[in-house]
C-alpha positions in Angstrom: 41.4 113.8 117.4 40.4 110.1 117.8 41.2 109.5 114.2 44.6 111.0 114.6 45.3 108.8 117.7 44.2 105.7 115.7 46.4 106.7 112.8 49.4 107.4 115.0 48.9 104.1 116.8 48.7 102.3 113.5 51.9 103.8 112.3 53.7 102.7 115.5 52.5 99.1 115.0 53.5 99.1 111.3 56.9 100.6 112.2 57.4 97.9 114.9 56.4 95.1 112.5 58.6 96.5 109.8 61.6 96.7 112.1 61.1 93.1 113.2 60.7 91.8 109.7 63.7 93.8 108.5 66.1 92.0 110.9 68.5 89.8 109.0 67.6 86.1 109.6 70.3 84.1 111.2 71.4 81.6 108.6 72.9 79.2 111.1 69.7 79.1 113.2 67.5 78.7 110.1 69.6 75.7 108.9 69.4 74.0 112.3 65.6 74.4 112.4 65.3 72.9 108.9 67.4 70.0 109.8 65.6 69.5 113.1 62.2 69.3 111.4 63.5 66.9 108.8 65.1 64.6 111.4 61.9 64.7 113.5 59.8 63.7 110.6 62.2 60.9 109.6 62.5 59.5 113.1 58.9 58.4 113.3 58.2 54.8 114.6 57.0 53.7 111.1 60.4 54.8 109.7 62.4 52.8 112.3 64.3 51.0 109.5 65.8 54.2 108.2 69.2 55.5 109.4 68.7 59.1 110.4 71.4 61.5 111.4 71.1 62.8 115.0 70.4 66.5 115.7 73.8 66.8 117.4 75.6 65.4 114.4 73.6 67.7 112.1 74.3 70.7 114.3 78.0 69.9 114.3 78.1 70.1 110.5 76.1 73.3 110.5 78.4 74.9 113.1 81.4 73.7 111.2 80.2 75.2 108.0 79.7 78.7 109.6 83.0 78.4 111.3 84.8 77.5 108.1 83.2 80.5 106.3 84.1 82.9 109.1 87.7 81.8 109.3 88.0 81.9 105.5 86.6 85.4 105.3 88.8 86.7 108.1 91.8 84.9 106.5 91.1 86.7 103.3 90.9 90.0 105.2 94.2 89.4 106.8 95.8 88.4 103.6 94.6 91.5 101.8 94.6 94.2 104.5 97.5 93.4 106.9 100.8 95.1 106.5 102.5 92.3 108.5 104.1 89.6 106.3 103.4 86.8 108.8 99.8 87.8 109.4 99.2 87.9 105.7 100.8 84.4 105.4 98.6 83.0 108.2 95.5 84.4 106.7 96.4 83.1 103.2 97.1 79.7 104.6 93.8 79.4 106.5 91.8 80.7 103.5 93.5 78.2 101.2 93.2 75.2 103.4 89.5 76.0 104.2 88.6 75.7 100.5 89.4 72.0 100.6 87.8 71.6 104.0 84.6 73.3 102.8 84.4 71.0 99.7 84.7 67.9 101.9 82.1 69.3 104.3 79.6 70.1 101.5 80.0 66.6 100.1 79.4 65.0 103.5 76.4 67.2 104.2 74.9 66.4 100.8 75.3 62.6 101.5 73.6 63.0 104.9 70.8 65.3 103.5 71.9 68.1 105.9 71.1 71.7 105.1 74.1 74.0 105.6 73.9 77.7 106.3 74.2 80.0 103.4 76.2 82.5 105.5 77.8 83.0 108.8 75.7 83.6 111.9 74.6 87.1 113.0 77.1 86.9 116.0 79.9 85.9 113.7 79.0 88.8 111.3 79.4 91.2 114.3 82.8 89.7 114.9 83.8 90.3 111.3 82.4 93.8 111.3 84.3 94.6 114.5 87.6 93.4 112.8 86.8 95.5 109.7 86.8 98.7 111.8 90.4 98.1 112.9 93.7 99.0 111.2 97.4 98.5 111.5 98.7 96.7 114.6 95.3 96.7 116.2 93.9 94.8 113.2 96.7 92.3 113.2 96.5 91.7 117.0 92.7 91.3 116.9 92.8 89.0 113.9 95.4 86.7 115.5 93.5 86.7 118.8 90.2 85.9 117.2 91.9 83.1 115.2 93.5 81.5 118.4 90.1 81.7 120.2 88.2 80.2 117.2 90.6 77.3 116.8 90.6 76.5 120.5 86.8 76.2 120.3 87.1 74.3 117.0 89.4 71.7 118.5 87.1 71.2 121.5 84.1 70.7 119.2 85.9 68.5 116.7 87.4 66.4 119.5 83.9 65.9 121.0 82.5 64.9 117.6 85.4 62.6 116.9 84.6 60.8 120.1 80.8 61.0 120.5 79.3 61.5 117.0 76.7 58.8 116.2 77.3 58.7 112.4 80.6 57.0 111.5 81.2 59.4 108.5 80.7 62.5 110.7 83.0 60.9 113.3 85.7 60.2 110.7 85.4 63.7 109.2 85.9 65.3 112.7 88.8 63.0 113.5 90.6 63.5 110.2 90.2 67.3 110.4 91.9 67.6 113.8 95.6 67.6 112.6 95.0 70.6 110.3 93.2 72.5 113.1 96.2 71.9 115.4 98.5 73.1 112.6 96.6 76.3 112.2 96.3 76.9 116.0 100.0 76.4 116.5 100.8 78.9 113.7 98.4 81.4 115.2 99.7 80.9 118.7 103.3 81.3 117.6 102.4 84.6 115.9 100.4 85.8 118.8 103.5 85.4 121.1 105.7 87.3 118.6 103.2 90.1 118.2 102.8 90.5 122.0 106.5 91.0 122.4 106.5 93.5 119.6 103.6 95.4 121.1 105.2 95.4 124.5 108.5 96.7 123.2 106.9 99.4 121.1 104.8 100.7 124.0 106.2 104.0 125.3 107.6 103.8 128.8 105.8 106.2 131.2 108.0 109.0 132.5 
């Protein structure tokens, strides 16, 4: 009986460890940790002559990379799955424009020795999976709402970096990116208003 209890307890521990290890690592969190360790090691007193990117600047580049990937992937989903012409066009525009933005970001990150995430964060993955479960007008409305919310956040973050970033190249990248972000946000907001009217009109009037 004691042996059985020990065996059973051992299986529980193994199962728990396996479940912990099987969780998908958060690529964004991992990238930030790698950058933080490198910045700490390069910021030692004996390296005072070296110009080191701050953690805030590095985190901005990491967050931007994951945001660009998410918006690109959702844009491709909208382009390929939506039955609404304007939603498809919005998704295609964002996916196309983000290819150039991603190239600039990778070049900047390489120059600053910043590790970028290989994939979107676990939270962003859940957002994408939630969108994938929807169809028709519900998919279109959710995509446009997510896009508006994402770009509102992007503009706040880029505006902050354009003003407060320590590194001049990071500051310039943030500042130069803002016009395109505003263009995408304006397009998404305009479509959001149109879709709301369509949804309101198509909603059956209670008898």
